[in-house]
C-alpha positions as CSV (number, residue, x, y, z in Angstrom):
1,M,-17.7,41.9,-29.1
2,L,-15.2,39.7,-30.8
3,I,-13.5,36.7,-29.1
4,F,-10.0,35.5,-30.2
5,T,-7.8,32.7,-29.0
6,T,-4.4,34.4,-29.4
7,S,-3.0,37.9,-29.7
8,T,-1.5,36.9,-33.0
9,D,-5.0,36.4,-34.5
10,V,-6.0,39.9,-33.3
11,L,-2.8,41.4,-34.9
12,K,-3.5,39.7,-38.2
13,L,-7.0,41.2,-38.4
14,V,-5.8,44.7,-37.3
15,E,-3.0,44.6,-40.0
16,N,-5.7,43.7,-42.5
17,G,-7.9,46.7,-41.7
18,L,-10.0,45.8,-38.7
19,D,-10.4,48.9,-36.5
20,I,-10.1,47.9,-32.8
21,K,-9.7,50.5,-30.1
22,E,-9.1,48.2,-27.1
23,V,-8.4,44.5,-26.3
24,N,-9.3,42.9,-22.9
25,V,-7.0,40.0,-22.5
26,G,-8.6,37.0,-20.8
27,G,-6.9,34.0,-19.2
28,M,-3.9,32.6,-21.0
29,R,-2.6,29.6,-19.0
30,Y,1.0,29.0,-18.0
31,N,3.3,26.2,-19.2
32,E,7.0,25.8,-19.6
33,N,7.0,27.5,-23.0
34,R,5.2,30.6,-21.7
35,K,6.3,33.7,-19.7
36,R,3.9,34.6,-16.8
37,L,2.8,38.3,-17.0
38,S,0.1,38.1,-14.3
39,K,-1.7,35.5,-12.3
40,A,-4.0,34.8,-15.2
41,V,-2.0,35.6,-18.3
42,S,1.1,33.9,-19.7
43,V,2.4,34.4,-23.2
44,T,4.7,32.8,-25.8
45,P,7.3,35.0,-27.4
46,E,5.1,35.3,-30.5
47,E,2.1,36.4,-28.5
48,E,4.2,38.8,-26.5
49,E,5.5,40.4,-29.8
50,A,1.9,40.6,-31.1
51,F,0.8,42.4,-28.0
52,K,3.7,44.9,-28.4
53,K,2.7,45.6,-32.0
54,L,-0.9,46.2,-31.0
55,I,0.2,48.6,-28.4
56,E,2.4,50.4,-30.9
57,K,-0.7,50.9,-33.0
58,D,-2.3,52.8,-30.1
59,I,-4.6,50.0,-29.2
60,K,-5.4,49.8,-25.5
61,V,-4.5,46.3,-24.4
62,F,-5.4,45.4,-20.8
63,I,-6.3,42.7,-18.4
64,Q,-9.5,42.9,-16.5
65,M,-10.9,39.6,-15.4
66,I,-14.2,40.9,-14.0
67,P,-15.8,44.3,-14.4
68,K,-15.3,45.3,-10.7
69,S,-11.5,44.5,-10.8
70,D,-8.9,47.1,-11.8
71,E,-7.4,47.1,-15.2
72,S,-3.8,46.2,-15.7
73,L,-2.2,47.7,-18.8
74,M,-0.2,45.2,-20.9
75,K,2.3,47.9,-21.7
76,N,3.3,48.0,-18.1
77,L,3.6,44.2,-17.8
78,L,5.7,43.7,-21.0
79,K,8.6,45.9,-19.9
């Protein structure tokens, strides 16, 4: 398991050869510079773009706060 603070960090590593199949997005708090995607996840324009690029690379990007909760696919939230 790898833990990152931003999607831009994940994208940098993937673009430099790290093979990742899926990313579970944890809490990303809201402020006036961030767009709310779900109750627990808000993104800056740069983070949103990084998520889109990860998805374009066929990486499963999803939100699942606890194992018993349903997954929410980021590709459905970024539209």
